[in-house]
N, C-alpha and C positions, 0 to 999 in steps of 0.2 A: 224261079228259085223255090226250093222247098225247105229252106232253112227254118229254124225255130223262130224266136222273136226277132223281128227286124227293128232297127232303130233309125229310120229314115230321118235325115236332117241333123244327125249328130256328128260331132267332129272329134278330132283326136285331142287328147290331153296328155301331157307328159308329167309324170309324178316323180319327184326326187326320192332316191333311196335314202335310207337312214345311214347306211355305211358307204364304203367305197364300192363303186359299181363293178359288176363283172365286165371286164373290158373286152372289146371287140377283136376282128378277124381277117379273113380272106379278103384280099383287096382287088382292085380293078386293074387289069392290064394285059397280061400276055399268055399265061399258061393255065392249063386245065387239068384237074384230076378227076377222072371218071370212076366212080366206085359204086358197084352193086346198085345201079339205078339212081345213085345219088351223085350229082356232079358238083364238085366244090372247086371254085377258082381261088387260088391263093396268089393272084396275080401280082399284087404289089409286093407281097413278101418275096415272091420269086424274082420280081424286078430288083428288089433290094439285094437278094442273093446274087444276082447276076451283075450287079453294079460294081464298078471298080472301087477304088478307094473313095474315093470321094462320095292314029284315029282308032281310038280304042274299039275293042270288040264290043259286040252288042251286049255282052254280059257286064260291061263296066258301067258303074254309075258314080256320080259325084256324091259327096257326103253332106254338102251344105244344103240348107233349106231351099235355095233357089238354084241348086246345081243341076246342070244338064249332064247327060252321059259324057264322061271323059273330061269334065271340067275339073280344075284344081279344087281340092278339098280345103276349106278354111281350117285354120289351126287354132282358133280361139277355143278356150276350154269350155266344156259343157258340164251340166250337173249330173251326167251319167256316172254311176258308181263304177269305178274301174275294177279290174281283176285284183283280188287280194291274196290269192293262193300262191304258194311257192313250191317248186320242185327243186330242192336244194336252194341255189341262189337264183334260179331262173323262174320268172313268173309262170303261173299255170292256172287252169280253171277258166279258160276263155269261153265266151258265149258261143252257142251253136248257131251263128249267123255270120253275115258278111263282115260286120264290124269285128266280131271275135276272131275271124280268120285273119283280118288285117293286123290286129293287135298281136296275135300269135306270131305271124310272119316277121313283124318288126322286132319283137323281142328275141326271136330265134336268130335273126340276122346278127344282132348284137352278140349273142352267145357264140355263134360260129366264127365271129371275127375277133374273139378275145384272146388275150395272152395265154389263157388256160388251154387253148387248143394246141399250143406248142409243147405241152407236157403230157406224157402218156396217160398218167392216172386221171388227171382232171379232164383230159380230152375224152376219155371213155365215158366219164360221168355226164358230160354235156351231150355227147352223141346219144346215149341211151335215154336221157331225159327228154329230148325233143323229137326223136325219130320214131317212126312206126317200128315196133319190135320186129316186124317181118324183115326189115332191112338193116337193123342196128348191128347184128353180129358181123355181117359181112363188111359193113362200113367201118367198124372199129378196126378190123384187121387191115383193110385197105389203107386207112389213114395212118396206122402205125407204120406201114411200109412207106407211105409217102413222106411222113415226117422222119426221114432217116437221119442218122448222125451226120451224113454228108450234107443233106439239105439244111439242117440246123446250123452246121458250121458255116455254110455259105451266107446264112442270114446273120451270123455273128454270135450264135448261141452255142452253149455246150451241148453234149449229147443228151443231157437231161432237160434241155430247154431253158437252162439258166443263163442269164446275161453275165458277161464278164464283170469282175469286181469294179465298182465305181461307175457302172453304166446301168441304165434302166431301159429294158426292152419295152417298146410301146406298140400296142396293136389294139386300136379302138375303131368300132364302126358306129356311126351316128345316123340313124334313119332320118331322112328329110321328108319322105311322104310315101304313101302306099296306095295301090289301086288293085281292085279285083278284076282279073282278066276273064276268069271263068268261075262259075259256081253252080253246083247242083247237088242238093241233098247233103251227102256226107263227104263231098270233095270240093276243093277250091284251089284255084291257082292265083297267087298273089305276087305282084311285083313290089319290091321295096327299093326306092331310090335312096342311095346312101352317100355319105362322105366318110372318109376314114383317115386314120393316122397310122403310120408304121415306120419303125426304125429304132435305132439305139440312141438314147438321149444321155448326155453326160460329156464331160470334158475329154477331148481326144477321140470322140467317136468318128469312125471312118464311114459309118452308115447312118447319117443323120435322119431324123424323123421327117418324113414327107407326107403330104396330103394327097388323097386320091378320091375320085368320084366313080361310082359304079352302081349298077342295078342288079339286085338279086331276085331271081324268079323262083318261088317256092311252090311246089305242088304239095298240098296238104290233104290229110284224110282225118275224119273224125274217128278216133280210136280210144276206147276206154274212157269216154266222157270228156275228151279234150282233143284239140287239134294237134296233129303230129306231122312231121315232115316225111314225105315219101321220097322226094328228090328235090335237088336245088341246083341252080346254075347261075353263073355270074357273068355279066357283060360290062364293058367299059362305058362310062358316062351315064346320062348327060353331064357334060363338064362345063362349068361357067368359065369366063375369062378370069385369069388371075388378077387379084387386086394389087394395090400398091403397098400393102402392109410390109413393114420391115421384119425380116426373120428374127425371131427371138434367139437368145443365147441358149446353148444346149442345156445348161443347168436350169434355166427358166422353164423349159419344156418338161424336164424331169420332175421339177417341183409341181408343175401344173397337173401332170398326169397323176401324181401321187396324192395331190390335195383336192382335186375335183372329182366328185362321184358322178355316177351315171343316173339313168332314169328307167322307170318302168313305162313302156309305151302302151297307151290304151286308146282305142278308137271310141 
């Protein structure tokens, strides 16, 4: 690798935001939107819309002190100073190394899976903030076409992306872990394993909030002093066996989503 400063042996730390978080995105399941070299899977959202009523490569390395290539990275916090910059509400100013690429990929996955992606104005802000300018214009247009009034209606939203009165639209992505698949100089490919929530919360919802598991693969490029997305793809899983937890009432989910903020993810 020819990155700048490497931080071998460091681990990921998650830092709580001061306000409510930018909420997440595209989920794991069945459908694919291919746009100007950027592939975005809105699977769970599409699954929701279609629902009725009701051995790592040689470039991969572990992040722990005793980690071998491909081993799970420990998640205990380290003393490494995390990214402190912001591009709007999205973290920015990541380190020019593998850890920085992983942090960027995790935070970008959160942004791409957020409720704001379902509204035209905020969607464009997100796309331009995290993508290579060379692909941003085409991607904005393609996504505007994909998030059509018909698609939004199938998800249960109005043409402006607003939820019906009395209901809360939920779309959150929570990164579970990251790994670098390839890295060389100013480019990196990072996989982000995620779990997510998507659906309408509230009394009388016919599209209740469900959980999903998926992996997002982001191809990143060092552009203008930061990592930017050149393309991304999403696949289903790895998915654990469901637990025995009793499903909460719709209003409880709505209150939780509105009351619990998100994190900045830093490697």
